[in-house]
C-alpha positions in Angstrom: 178.1 193.8 146.6 179.8 190.9 145.0 183.2 191.1 143.3 181.6 190.5 139.9 179.4 193.7 140.1 180.6 196.8 138.3 182.2 199.5 140.6 183.0 202.6 138.6 185.4 204.1 141.1 187.8 201.2 141.0 191.1 202.0 139.2 191.3 198.6 137.6 188.2 199.1 135.5 188.8 199.9 131.8 189.0 203.5 130.9 185.7 204.9 129.7 185.3 207.7 127.1 182.6 209.4 129.3 185.1 210.1 132.0 187.3 213.0 130.8 190.7 213.3 132.2 191.4 209.6 132.3 194.7 208.4 130.8 193.0 206.8 127.8 191.4 210.1 126.9 194.7 212.0 126.7 197.1 210.6 124.1 200.7 211.2 124.7 202.0 214.3 122.8 204.1 213.5 119.7 207.8 213.4 120.2 209.3 216.3 118.2 212.7 214.6 118.1 211.3 211.4 116.6 211.1 213.0 113.1 214.6 214.4 113.4 216.0 211.0 114.4 214.3 209.6 111.3 215.9 212.2 109.1 219.3 211.4 110.6 218.8 207.7 110.2 217.7 208.1 106.6 220.6 210.4 105.8 223.0 207.8 107.1 221.5 205.0 105.0 221.5 207.2 101.9 225.1 208.2 102.5 226.2 204.6 103.0 224.5 203.7 99.7 226.3 206.5 97.9 229.7 205.5 99.5 229.2 201.9 98.3 228.1 203.1 94.8 231.4 205.0 94.7 233.4 201.8 94.9 233.3 201.1 91.2 234.4 204.7 90.5 237.4 204.3 92.8 238.2 200.9 91.1 237.9 202.3 87.5 239.1 205.8 87.7 241.4 205.8 90.6 244.4 203.6 91.2 242.1 200.7 91.8 240.6 199.4 95.0 243.3 198.2 97.3 242.7 196.0 100.3 243.0 199.1 102.5 240.8 201.4 100.5 238.1 198.7 100.0 238.0 197.7 103.6 238.0 201.3 104.7 235.1 202.4 102.5 233.0 199.3 103.2 233.7 199.6 106.9 232.6 203.2 106.9 229.4 202.3 105.0 228.6 199.5 107.4 229.2 201.8 110.4 226.7 204.2 108.8 224.1 201.4 108.5 224.7 200.4 112.1 224.5 204.1 113.1 221.1 204.4 111.5 219.7 202.1 114.2 221.4 204.0 117.0 219.7 207.4 116.5 217.9 207.2 119.8 221.1 207.4 121.8 222.3 210.6 123.3 225.6 210.4 121.5 224.1 209.7 118.1 224.8 213.1 116.6 228.5 213.0 117.6 228.7 209.5 116.1 227.1 210.8 112.8 229.5 213.7 112.6 232.4 211.4 113.4 231.4 209.2 110.5 231.3 212.3 108.3 234.9 213.0 109.2 235.8 209.4 108.2 234.2 209.9 104.8 236.2 213.1 104.3 239.4 211.2 105.2 238.3 208.6 102.6 239.0 211.4 100.1 242.6 210.3 100.4 241.7 207.2 98.3 239.9 209.1 95.6 238.6 212.6 94.8 235.0 211.2 94.3 234.9 210.1 98.0 236.0 213.6 99.0 233.2 215.1 96.9 230.7 212.8 98.6 232.0 213.8 102.0 231.7 217.5 101.2 228.1 217.1 99.8 227.0 215.1 102.8 228.8 217.6 105.1 226.4 220.2 103.7 223.4 217.9 104.4 224.6 217.4 108.0 225.0 221.1 108.4 221.4 221.5 107.4 220.3 218.8 109.9 222.1 220.7 112.6 220.2 223.8 111.6 216.9 221.9 111.7 217.9 220.5 115.1 218.5 224.0 116.4 215.2 225.3 115.0 213.3 222.4 116.7 215.0 223.1 120.0 214.3 226.8 119.7 210.6 226.3 118.9 210.3 223.7 121.6 211.8 226.0 124.3 209.4 228.8 123.2 206.4 226.4 123.1 205.7 227.0 119.4 205.6 223.5 118.2 202.1 222.4 117.0 202.0 219.5 119.5 202.6 222.0 122.3 199.9 224.4 121.1 197.3 221.5 120.8 197.5 221.0 124.5 196.7 224.7 125.2 193.7 224.7 122.8 191.9 222.0 124.8 192.2 223.8 128.1 
């Protein structure tokens, strides 16, 4: 038999749909944490936009934007945007909650920043509840992606 002839038992041959159980036939199950990471990244981006939109309020209604307050608020907003890209890290949730503390501290500059911090603290509390629910369902095998694998057996 020459090397150009087809040998179906060779592993270097492309996967065929008529051979069940091959890696190409079984797609990887969806990652349940991927959606939660997206929610956290989106929340950080939205919060950074809200903090930046509060700058004119601090400038007009507060004592004005000082070098310290402006740098602090812009720095926190930039850290949030940076953090949105870091949600795949194991320490991302601690980073997110640390940023939330920084926003609450920003309430020292103006009451509106404190209100933003409290509102987004509620959002992050809900994200933590969602995270716990996903973990609970994952541990119990109740996620739709986990049940799909059982239906095909």
